[in-house]
N, C-alpha and C positions, 0 to 999 in steps of 0.2 A: 504494500500500500504506500502511496505517496500522498502527502498532504500539502496543499498550497492554499494560501489564504489571501484575500483581497476583495475589494468591492467590485461588483458587476451588476449590470442591469438585468441579466437573465442567466439561467444555468448554462445555456449554450455559449454565451459571452464568457462566462467563467472558464469553461473548458478551453475555448479559443485562446484566451489570455494566458492561461496556464501553459498551453502548448508553446506560445511565443516565448514565455519566460524560460521554460525548460530548454527550448532550442537555443536561446541566447547563452544560457549557462553551459550547455554542451559544446557549442561552437567556441566559446572563450577558452574552455579547458583544453579542447583539442588544439587550439592555436597557442597554448602556453600562456594565456592571459588570465588575469584575475576574473573571478565570477562577477558579473555586473551586480551592483547594489540594487536597492529598491528603485523602481521606476517612479516617475511622478504620480502615477495612478495608485501607488501603494503596493504593487505586486513586485516580487523579487524572489531570487533563489539564494540560498547560502552555500550551496554545494551541488556537486553532481557526481554520482557514482557510476562509472562506466560498467556496462553490462546490466544495469537495472533500468531497462527501458520500459516506460509506461505502456500499457495496452490502450492506445488512444481510442480505438473503436469501442471499448467498454468503459471509457472514462465517464464519470458522473460528477455532478456538482450539487451541493446543497448548502444550507445554512450551517455554520459552524457553532457547536456548543462548546464553549470554553469550559473545561472541567474544573477550572479554578475560579470561575466567576459565580457570583450568587444569582446572576440573571440567566435565564434559560431562553432558548428560541421560542418556546411556547408562551413566553411573556409578551411576544410581539406578534403583530399580524404578519402572515407570510404572503 
C-alpha cells in the first residue's frame, strides 16, 4: 500500500495528482537528483523505493482519517 495525501476536487483528480507526484519522484531519483519537495498545491513525495510500483489501474482515493486526530471524516459532509 502507498499513501499520498493532499487536497483534490475529486477522487479521480487525487489519483491523477498522485501519479504526477510519484512520476516526478521516480524521475528525480533515476537522474540522481533530490526528490522534489511539496508542490504549491500541497502534494509531494518524501521518497521513492525502486521496485515498489503502484498498481495505477487499481488505485483508489478517499478521504483520509488521521489516526491521531480527534476529528473523524464522519464529522464532515462528504
